[in-house]
C-alpha positions as CSV (number, residue, x, y, z in Angstrom):
1,M,-18.6,-24.9,-39.3
2,S,-20.5,-24.8,-42.3
3,V,-21.6,-21.8,-43.8
4,A,-25.2,-23.6,-44.0
5,A,-24.9,-23.1,-40.4
6,V,-24.7,-19.5,-40.4
7,Q,-26.1,-18.3,-43.6
8,P,-29.2,-16.0,-43.3
9,A,-32.2,-18.4,-44.6
10,R,-34.2,-15.6,-45.6
11,S,-35.2,-15.3,-48.9
12,G,-34.7,-11.4,-49.0
13,G,-31.2,-11.7,-47.6
14,Y,-30.2,-13.5,-50.8
15,R,-32.0,-11.5,-53.2
16,R,-29.9,-8.5,-51.3
17,G,-27.0,-10.3,-52.1
18,I,-27.7,-11.0,-55.8
19,V,-28.4,-7.4,-56.4
20,L,-24.8,-5.9,-54.3
21,V,-23.1,-8.6,-56.4
22,L,-24.6,-7.8,-59.6
23,L,-23.6,-3.9,-58.7
24,G,-20.2,-4.9,-58.3
25,A,-20.1,-6.7,-61.4
26,L,-21.7,-3.3,-63.2
27,A,-19.0,-1.6,-61.5
28,S,-16.1,-4.1,-62.7
29,S,-17.5,-4.0,-66.3
30,W,-15.9,-0.5,-66.7
31,M,-12.4,-1.6,-66.6
32,G,-12.2,-2.0,-70.2
33,L,-13.5,0.9,-71.1
34,G,-11.1,2.8,-68.7
35,V,-8.0,1.4,-69.9
36,R,-9.0,2.7,-73.3
37,M,-8.6,6.2,-71.8
38,F,-4.9,6.1,-70.4
39,E,-2.4,7.6,-72.7
40,D,0.9,6.2,-71.7
41,A,0.4,4.2,-68.7
42,T,1.7,1.2,-68.7
43,A,-0.5,-1.8,-67.4
44,W,2.0,-2.4,-64.1
45,Q,1.7,1.2,-63.2
46,I,-2.3,1.3,-63.5
47,L,-2.5,-1.7,-61.1
48,A,-0.2,0.2,-58.3
49,I,-2.3,3.3,-58.5
50,R,-5.3,1.6,-59.1
51,S,-4.8,-0.9,-56.1
52,F,-3.5,2.0,-53.5
53,S,-6.7,4.0,-54.4
54,M,-8.7,0.9,-53.8
55,M,-7.1,0.6,-50.5
56,V,-7.5,3.7,-49.0
57,F,-11.2,4.1,-50.3
58,L,-12.1,0.8,-48.8
59,L,-10.2,1.8,-45.4
60,I,-12.3,4.7,-45.4
61,I,-15.8,2.4,-45.6
62,I,-14.3,0.0,-43.0
63,A,-13.7,3.4,-40.4
64,W,-17.2,4.6,-41.2
65,R,-19.2,1.4,-41.1
66,N,-16.9,0.5,-37.6
67,P,-16.0,3.6,-35.9
68,G,-13.1,3.4,-33.4
69,Q,-12.6,-0.1,-34.0
70,I,-10.8,-0.9,-37.2
71,L,-7.9,-2.8,-35.7
72,S,-10.4,-5.2,-33.9
73,T,-12.4,-5.4,-37.4
74,F,-8.9,-6.5,-39.0
75,R,-8.3,-9.0,-36.0
76,Q,-11.5,-10.5,-36.4
77,A,-10.8,-11.5,-40.2
78,A,-7.5,-11.9,-39.7
79,G,-7.2,-15.4,-40.6
80,A,-9.2,-14.8,-44.3
81,T,-7.7,-11.5,-44.5
82,L,-4.8,-13.4,-45.4
83,V,-5.5,-15.8,-47.5
84,G,-8.2,-14.1,-48.9
85,G,-6.1,-11.0,-49.5
86,V,-3.3,-12.7,-51.1
87,A,-5.4,-14.5,-53.2
88,I,-6.9,-11.5,-54.5
89,A,-3.5,-9.9,-55.0
90,V,-2.7,-13.0,-57.0
91,A,-5.9,-12.4,-59.1
92,F,-4.9,-8.6,-59.7
93,C,-1.4,-9.4,-61.0
94,G,-2.5,-12.6,-63.0
95,I,-4.6,-11.0,-65.0
96,I,-2.0,-8.6,-65.5
97,V,0.6,-11.0,-66.8
98,A,-2.2,-12.8,-68.7
99,I,-2.9,-10.5,-70.6
100,Q,0.3,-9.5,-71.6
101,S,1.5,-13.1,-72.1
102,T,-1.2,-14.4,-74.1
103,T,-4.3,-13.5,-75.9
104,V,-7.4,-11.4,-74.1
105,A,-9.5,-14.7,-75.4
106,N,-7.5,-16.9,-73.6
107,A,-7.4,-15.2,-70.5
108,M,-11.4,-14.2,-70.7
109,F,-11.6,-18.2,-70.8
110,L,-9.6,-19.4,-68.3
111,L,-11.0,-16.4,-66.0
112,A,-14.7,-18.0,-66.6
113,A,-13.4,-21.2,-64.7
114,A,-13.5,-19.2,-61.5
115,P,-16.9,-20.0,-60.6
116,F,-16.8,-23.8,-61.2
117,L,-13.3,-23.2,-58.6
118,A,-15.4,-21.5,-56.4
119,A,-17.6,-24.3,-56.4
120,I,-15.5,-26.9,-55.6
121,L,-13.3,-25.0,-52.8
122,G,-16.7,-23.9,-50.9
123,R,-17.7,-27.8,-50.8
124,L,-14.3,-28.6,-49.8
125,F,-13.5,-26.0,-46.8
126,L,-17.3,-24.5,-46.1
127,G,-19.4,-27.6,-46.8
128,E,-21.8,-25.1,-49.0
129,H,-23.9,-26.9,-51.0
130,V,-24.1,-26.3,-54.9
131,R,-27.3,-26.9,-56.4
132,P,-27.4,-28.8,-59.5
133,A,-29.3,-25.8,-61.4
134,T,-25.9,-23.8,-60.2
135,W,-23.7,-26.6,-61.8
136,L,-25.5,-26.4,-65.3
137,A,-25.4,-22.8,-65.3
138,I,-21.3,-22.4,-64.5
139,V,-21.2,-25.4,-67.5
140,V,-23.5,-22.9,-69.7
141,S,-22.0,-19.7,-68.8
142,L,-18.3,-21.5,-69.1
143,S,-19.8,-22.3,-73.0
144,G,-21.1,-18.6,-73.4
145,V,-17.7,-17.0,-72.7
146,G,-16.0,-20.2,-75.3
147,I,-18.2,-19.0,-77.8
148,M,-17.5,-15.0,-77.1
149,V,-13.9,-15.9,-77.6
150,A,-14.1,-18.8,-80.0
151,E,-12.6,-16.5,-82.8
152,N,-9.4,-15.3,-81.0
153,I,-8.2,-18.2,-78.8
154,S,-5.3,-20.1,-79.5
155,F,-3.2,-22.6,-78.1
156,G,0.7,-21.9,-76.5
157,H,1.4,-19.0,-74.5
158,L,2.0,-21.0,-71.6
159,W,2.9,-18.7,-68.9
160,G,0.4,-16.4,-69.7
161,N,-2.3,-19.5,-69.7
162,V,-0.9,-20.3,-66.3
163,A,-1.3,-16.9,-64.8
164,A,-5.0,-16.4,-66.2
165,A,-5.8,-19.7,-64.6
166,A,-3.6,-18.6,-61.3
167,A,-5.8,-15.5,-61.6
168,A,-9.3,-17.8,-61.4
169,L,-7.9,-19.6,-58.4
170,G,-7.1,-16.4,-56.7
171,L,-10.7,-14.8,-57.4
172,A,-12.2,-18.5,-56.0
173,V,-10.1,-18.8,-53.2
174,F,-11.1,-15.3,-52.0
175,L,-14.5,-15.5,-52.7
176,V,-14.2,-18.5,-50.0
177,A,-12.4,-16.8,-47.6
178,L,-15.1,-14.0,-47.9
179,R,-18.1,-16.6,-47.2
180,S,-15.5,-18.2,-44.5
181,K,-17.2,-15.8,-41.6
182,P,-20.2,-14.3,-43.2
183,N,-21.4,-12.5,-39.9
184,I,-18.5,-10.2,-39.6
185,E,-16.7,-7.5,-41.3
186,M,-15.2,-8.7,-44.1
187,L,-13.6,-5.6,-45.9
188,P,-10.5,-6.1,-44.4
189,V,-9.7,-9.2,-46.8
190,A,-10.2,-6.9,-50.0
191,A,-8.1,-4.0,-48.6
192,F,-5.1,-6.2,-47.4
193,G,-5.4,-7.4,-51.2
194,G,-5.3,-4.0,-52.1
195,L,-2.0,-3.2,-50.4
196,L,-0.1,-6.6,-51.6
197,G,-1.4,-5.7,-55.3
198,T,0.0,-2.3,-54.8
199,I,3.4,-3.7,-53.2
200,A,3.5,-6.1,-56.3
201,A,2.8,-3.5,-58.9
202,L,5.4,-1.3,-57.3
203,F,8.1,-3.8,-57.3
204,M,7.4,-4.6,-61.0
205,C,7.5,-0.7,-61.7
206,F,10.6,0.2,-60.0
207,V,12.8,-3.3,-60.1
208,V,11.5,-5.1,-62.7
209,T,10.7,-2.7,-65.8
210,G,12.0,0.3,-64.3
211,V,9.4,2.5,-65.7
212,G,8.9,3.9,-62.2
213,L,5.5,5.7,-61.6
214,S,6.2,9.0,-63.9
215,L,2.6,9.5,-65.1
216,S,0.6,12.3,-66.6
217,T,-2.0,14.2,-64.7
218,H,-4.7,12.9,-66.8
219,D,-3.5,9.0,-66.2
220,V,-3.0,9.6,-62.6
221,G,-6.5,10.5,-62.0
222,L,-7.9,8.1,-64.2
223,A,-6.1,5.4,-62.1
224,I,-7.4,6.9,-58.5
225,A,-10.9,7.2,-60.0
226,L,-10.7,3.1,-61.6
227,G,-9.3,2.6,-58.1
228,V,-12.3,3.9,-57.1
229,F,-15.5,3.7,-58.7
230,Q,-14.2,0.7,-60.5
231,L,-12.4,-2.0,-58.2
232,G,-13.2,-0.1,-55.0
233,L,-16.9,-0.3,-55.7
234,A,-16.7,-3.7,-57.4
235,C,-15.2,-5.5,-54.1
236,Y,-17.2,-3.5,-51.9
237,F,-20.3,-4.6,-53.2
238,I,-18.9,-8.0,-53.6
239,T,-18.0,-8.6,-50.3
240,V,-21.0,-7.6,-48.8
241,G,-23.1,-9.4,-51.2
242,A,-20.9,-12.3,-50.7
243,R,-22.3,-12.7,-47.1
244,Y,-26.0,-13.7,-48.6
245,V,-24.8,-15.8,-51.6
246,P,-22.7,-19.2,-51.8
247,A,-19.2,-18.6,-53.3
248,A,-20.1,-20.6,-56.2
249,E,-23.0,-18.1,-57.4
250,V,-21.1,-15.0,-56.4
251,A,-18.6,-15.7,-59.4
252,L,-21.1,-16.8,-61.8
253,L,-22.8,-13.5,-61.1
254,N,-20.1,-11.9,-61.9
255,L,-19.5,-13.1,-64.9
256,V,-21.9,-10.6,-65.9
257,E,-18.9,-8.3,-66.3
258,V,-17.6,-10.5,-69.1
259,V,-20.8,-9.1,-71.2
260,L,-20.9,-5.7,-69.9
261,G,-17.4,-4.8,-70.6
262,P,-17.5,-4.9,-74.7
263,L,-20.8,-3.5,-74.6
264,W,-19.1,-0.3,-73.1
265,V,-16.7,-0.4,-75.5
266,W,-18.9,-0.6,-78.3
267,M,-21.0,2.5,-77.0
268,A,-18.2,4.8,-76.4
269,F,-16.1,3.8,-79.6
270,S,-18.9,2.8,-82.0
271,E,-16.2,-0.9,-81.6
272,T,-18.0,-3.8,-83.8
273,T,-19.2,-6.5,-81.9
274,G,-19.6,-9.7,-83.7
275,P,-21.9,-12.3,-83.5
276,Y,-20.1,-15.0,-81.4
277,T,-19.9,-12.1,-78.4
278,L,-23.6,-11.7,-78.7
279,I,-24.4,-15.5,-78.8
280,G,-21.9,-16.2,-76.1
281,G,-22.9,-13.2,-74.3
282,A,-26.5,-14.4,-74.0
283,L,-25.7,-18.0,-73.2
284,V,-23.8,-16.0,-69.8
285,L,-27.0,-14.2,-69.0
286,A,-29.6,-16.7,-69.5
287,A,-27.1,-18.9,-67.2
288,V,-27.0,-16.1,-64.4
289,I,-30.8,-15.4,-64.8
290,G,-31.6,-19.3,-65.0
291,D,-29.7,-20.1,-61.7
292,T,-31.0,-16.8,-59.7
293,L,-34.3,-17.9,-60.3
294,T,-34.0,-21.6,-59.5
295,G,-31.9,-20.2,-56.4
296,E,-35.1,-17.8,-55.2
297,R,-37.6,-20.3,-55.7
298,E,-35.5,-22.8,-53.8
299,R,-35.1,-20.7,-50.7
300,R,-38.9,-19.8,-51.0
301,R,-39.7,-23.4,-50.6
302,Q,-37.1,-23.7,-47.4
303,I,-39.0,-21.0,-45.7
304,A,-42.1,-22.4,-46.3
305,R,-41.1,-25.8,-45.1
306,A,-39.6,-24.3,-42.0
307,K,-43.0,-22.7,-40.8
308,P,-44.7,-24.4,-38.5
309,S,-47.9,-25.8,-39.4
310,V,-51.5,-24.2,-37.7
311,F,-51.4,-28.1,-36.2
312,D,-48.4,-28.2,-34.8
């Protein structure tokens, strides 16, 4: 069945979804600031504790929202949980590999392709209509991210670039999986992704790198906080918001994280923000705002056309 057949038609549902996804992007945007505060933790150690904390947090939320029905909740979303969980775990790990193997600029630019990939996958597998305004917003936002990272982007670093592209694809598949069953609880998808992310990170910590999880209390506490208040809240808001908003638009809204991340670092550490970052960030915000406004207007028109005439 096409998602269009079950997607809430009310404009209020779309607005609610937009707000929830933006809250998710806001929560996610603190990651860069949080990473700056670690003392000695490696990226894989952070991912292991952060993913586990996120999983526990989401399991608590699932139990609270579905008392006495945790197993049935997972069974209802079984197919989407398997596909989406693997996809978001790939995204988590891909980002780590990308940051370690290529420039941050390359990683950011390739990750910005997620809305484009989500639009294509949503159309192919769910029959989601992608508005012309959304396609335009995707192009403008990708251009904006390109401008933000223009000074530092580079060629080479093949495996790092591949990992970043895999992360973008993983995020797109995750969002499409969430949209596949918008009328049921889909938090198990993100929780399962947290489990897989934990397993993968622990394998890297103990088997590949051999660093284990010997961390200071400060680093453990910070990683747990990021898992709950950054990644956990982000996954919660985005998962619930995706019920009302097409996958391509969810991915587009999530690019607000790219704009806010440098802002928090600048506010906390007075890190210089160059003109390219400001210009590119303005383009991304303009694309997101424009797409949201045109989406709201189109839904109002759909509601108006659906209302019966007094002469009917």
